N, C-alpha and C positions, 0 to 999 in steps of 0.2 A: 614669669617664664624666661629662661635664658634663651639667647638668640639661637643656639644650636641644639636646643631640646628637640627630641623626636616628636613630631606631630602626628595625630591621627588625621585621616582624610577630612573629617568634619571640622576639626580645628583649623586646618589649612584653608578650607573653603571659607570658614567664618572670618579668618584674618583678612583674606582678600576682599571679602564683601564689606568689611568695616573700614579698612584702611586704603583700599585701592579704588580707582575710578572704575565705574561699571561699563566699560567700553567693549566688553566681550561677554559672550554667553557660553562658557565652556561646558562640555559634557562633564558631569560630576564624577571625575576620576582624578586622583592626585598622584602624579608620577614622581618617582624619586631616583630612577635608574633606567639606563638604556644600554642595549648591546645588540648590534646588528639589526634584526627585524623585530626584536623584542623590547618591551618596556615593562617595568614593575611599579606598582603603586606603593604607597608608604606602608601598607600592611603586608606587602610581600607578594601580592597576587601578580601573576605573569600574564601579559597580553601580547598579541600580534599588533603592531602599529600599522594601520592601513590608511594613514593620512600623511605620514612622513613630514610633519610640520609644514603642511602645504607644499610638499615636494622639495623642501630644503635639505632633507636627510636622505637623498638618493643613495649615498654611499653607505648607509646604515648608521645606526647610533654609535657614537664614540669610536669611529674607525681608528685603529691604533696608529696608522701612518699619518693621518691628518692631525690627530691629537698630539702625536710626538712632534710634528712640525710646529704646531702652535706653542707647545711647552718649551721646546728648545729655543725658538726665536724669542719667546717672552722672557727667557732668562738672559738674553743677550742685548736686545734693543726692542722696545715696544713702540715708541712714538717719537718722531722728530718734528712733526707737522711738515708741510711742504716748503717751509722757510729754508730747509736744507735738503740736500740729497740724502738718500739712504742706499745701502748696498743691496737691497732686496727688490725694490720697485722695478728697476730697469730689467732685471732678470724675469720677473713675472710678466711685465708688458711684452717682452720679446717672446716668451713661451706662449702666451695667450694669443697674441696677434698672429703668430705663425700657425698655431693650431686652428684658429677660426678663419684665417685668410684675410686679415685686414691690416692696414698700415699702422693705425694708432689705436690706443686704448686710453680712456679717461676713467680713472678709478673713483668709485664712491663707496657707500656703505650699505644702503638699503635699496630694495627694488623701487620704491617710490622716488627716492632721490635720483636713481638712474633714469627713470621716466622723465622726471623734471629736467634732468640734464639733456636728454635727447630732444625735448621740446625746445629748450633754449638754443641748442646747436642748430636745429632745423630753422628756427626763426632768424638767427643771425646769418645762416647760409642764404636764406631767402632774400635778405636785404643786400648782402654784400656780394653774392655770386649770381643769383637769379635776377636780381634787379627789381624786386617788388618794393613799392614805396613803403617807407618806414611806418610801422604800426598798422599795416594793412594785411599782413600775412595771415592766412587761415590754414588750419590743420584739420584734415578729415579724420574722424574717429568712428567707431562702430557702436551701435546701440547694444546695451547689455554688457558693455566692456567692464573690465576691472583692471585698473592700472595703479591703484593705490588710493589713499584718502587725503592727500594734501588739498589745499584750497583750490589750486589750479585743476587738479585731476578730478575732483568731485564736480567741478564746473561743467564737465562734459560727461558726467555719469547720469544714468536715468534710474539709479537706485534711490528711492525717496528717503530711506533711512540714512544713507550716507550724505544726502544733500540738505534735507530740511533744516532750516534755521541756521545755515552756515553761509548765507549770501552776504553781500553781493558777489556774484560769480565772475570768473575771468572770461573775457570774450575771446573770440578768434577761433572757435571750433565749430565744425559742421558734422552733425551726426547722420550716419546712413545705416541701413540695415546690413548686418553681418552676412557674408556669403551671398551678396547681391552685386554681381558685376555690372549689371545694367545701371544700377543706381550710382555705383562708383564712377562709371564712364560719364554719366550725365553730370555729375558733380564736378568732375575734372574739367569738363567742357564749359561749365557755367561761369567760370571765373579765371582770371589770369593771376589771382593772388594766392593760389594754393601752393603752400610750401611743402607739405608732407602728408602722408597717409600713415597713421599709427594703427597697428592691428596686432591682435594676439593670433598666432597660428592655430591655436585651439582655445576657445573661450572656456577657461577652467572654472572660475568662480560662478559663471553663469550656468554651469551644469555640465561641463565637458562637452561642449558643442564642437564637433569636428566639421570643418567646411567641406564642400564638394571637392572631388578630385579636380586638380588643376586650378582651383580658385586662387591660391597664392601666386602661382606663376603668372596667371593672366592679370592679376592685380598689379604685380610688379611690372609687367610689360606696359600696362596702361600708364602707370606712374612714370616710367622711363620715357614714354612717348610724349608726356606733357611736362617733362623736366621737373618732376615732383619726387621728393625723397620717399622711399619705402622704408618705414621704421617697423621692425619686428620686435615686439615685447615678448621675449623668451624667458622672462623671470621665472615662470612656473614650468613652461614646456621644455626649457633648455637643459643641457647637461644630461643627456641620455634618457630622460623620462619617457619620451614617446617612442623609444626604439631606434632613435637616431641621435647622434651627438646634439643636433639641433632639430627642432620640428621642421624648420624650413630647410635644413640640410643642404645649403647651397654652396657647393664648391669649397667647403672647408678643407684644409690640408689633410687632416685626419690620417697621419702617417701610420698609425697603428691599425688602420682598417677595421676599426671597432664599430662602425656604423652599419645599420641595416636599412634597407629601403633605397629608393631612387632619389638622387639629388633633385630638388625642385626649384629653389630660388635662393639667391644671395641677397640679403637686404642691403640697402645703402647704409642703414644704421641698425646695429644690433644691441639689444638691451639684455643684460644678464644679471642674475642675483641668486638668492636662495642657495641652490646646490653648488654654486660656484665656490662655496666654502665647506660643503658637506654638512652644513648646519652647525658648525662649531664656533663661528665668528661671523659678524656682519660684513659681507663683501659683495659689492655689486660693481658693474662696469658697463660702459658704453663704448662700442667699437665702431669705427668707420675708417674709410680711406682718407688720404691727405686732402683730396679735393673738397671734402666736407669738414673734417676735423680741424683743418688749419685755420678755420675762421675763429677758433678759440685762442685767445692770447692771455698773457699774464693779467690777472685781476678780473677776467671775465667770469670765471667760475672756479669753485674749489670747495674744499672740506678739510678741516683740521685732521680728521682721522682717515680720510680717503687716501689710499695708497700707502698706509702705514706698513712697517716691516712685517708685523704679525699677519696682517691680512694678505700680504704678498706671498709669504711662506705657506700659509694655509691654502690659498687658492691654487698654487702650483701643486701641492700635495693632493688636493681634492681632484684636480683634473687628471693627475697621474693615476689615481685609483680607478677612475672611470675607464681609462685606456687599459691599464694592467689587468683589470678584472673583467674587461669586455662587457660592461654593464649595459651598453646600448643593445648589444645582441641579446643579452639575457632578458631585457625588458621587452624586446620585440617578440621573442619566442614565447615567453610566459604570458604576455598580453594576449596573444592569439589563443592560448589555452583558456585563459580566464574568460574571454568573451564567448568562446565556443561553449564552454560549460554553462555559463549563466544564460546564454541565449536559448540553449536547449531547455534549461530549467524554466524559463519564462513561458514556454509553450504550454506548460501544465500547471502554472501557478498564476492565478488571476491578480495577485497583489503586485507583481512586477510587470510593468508594461513593456519595457525595452532595456537594452544594454547598449552602451556606446562608449567609444574611446579609441585610443591608440597607444601602443606600448603598454606601460603600466600606469597610465592615467585613464581611468575608466569611471563610469557612473551607471547606476541603475535608476530608472524612472519609476517611482512608486505610483500605483494606480489610485491616486487620491488628489484632492485639491491642494494648491500651494499653501493655503492657510490652515491645513490640517496638521495634526501632531503625529501622524502615522510614521513618517520617516524618522523623526526624533525618537519615537517610542521603539522603533526597530533598532536604532543605534544603541539605545539603552539596553535592549536585550542582547545585542551583539557584544556589548561591554560585559554583560553578565556571563556570556559564553566565551570570553577571552579574546575578543577582537575589537579594536577601537577604530571607528569611522565617524564621520560627521555629516549631517545633512547640509545641503546648500539649496537656496531658493525653495525651501519648504518641503517639496516632495521629491527631491533628488538626493541620492546618497553617493558621495564620491569615494572611490576606492583607489588609493595610491600608496602601495607598500614601498619600503626601501627596495632599491633595485638589486640588492645583494640576496634577495629572497631566492630560495631553491625551489625546484619543481615540487619536491615532497612537502615543503612548507606551504607552498601555494595551494596544493590540493587539500591540505588540512584546513586552510582558510576558506576555500570554496565550500568544503563540507560544513563548516561553521555557518557560513552565510546561508546556504541552502536550508540547513536544519532550523536555523533561527527564524527564517521567513516562513518556512512550512509550519512551524509550531506557533507562529504569531497569532 
């Protein structure tokens, strides 16, 4: 078989099974093309994408402005490493820091890398600024978190599949219940060695758990009162997904006025990834003000590809698309419609227990046990009916379409979801 021979779906699946590590369990559909909210499989069947590569493709598949930025820069200069300056990185750093309202940006490639970067910054800040004794710093995290799968990150995960047989684990983390301010307060008061609180504004992988109103603002104030850094992991929730430029939406500059919702809190450290590139290139970033970021000096942290010219060009284009096309406002408006429609549907369908989410990051809870196959089987039927989604935590189905979706397309998708579940 020649490398570029056209494959059937079954051939492609068999190739991955034989030659690739089995570290994922994909829905059995083999995609070969994407455009906006649509994807096509190798046989030419068209689907609505309701996962958006875990919210990396907020701007839609193959957005021409973002692809053009990547191609044009790739024809000019792709990589210098950070041994030399390049003419794109500074422009990107200026654009992003002014947009999100921070002094400094540290560029990386993937979400997990950015989380690791934030943890290192927080520990170094704890020793050099807060005055915690070396190797004593502790970071508060939340149960059922998902920040990636590096050795350090799985050390504070409570997902047995991600953790089992990967020890010994990294120390220095305290787990508390998500959306529990009393427990956060008690933990902050229990030790003088707390460096930071790392939190997802909405727990996406855990099943789109939205915290109580005011939780993030109260948590940020508690952290400030105890001289503890508030770190927001917005890898999945950021870049307009939740109907705001950021789910925390704290005092970002946002000159285009493309946010919806009331500003809530500005993190001390902001972690971004996924849709920072519109899904066309690995780009992530950690943002903070000088009082925090200036603890990092030459040799403390880095990446050969982090901050490369292609990444910088792509990220600027991706952020411009969000502003130009007012994707936060679209996500906010259409998310309200989606939840209203599915909430009403739940009242008369015993299979769907509830709907939750914000913007166009939503989930339905299937009325079955976590170890059942019902949610998976529903996703298989949705696939057959032209819509792609994926279960999380067994009995939860996450729905996260590209933010360029129109109301007409959304209503078509809602009809597919309702009909599929009704006929299931």
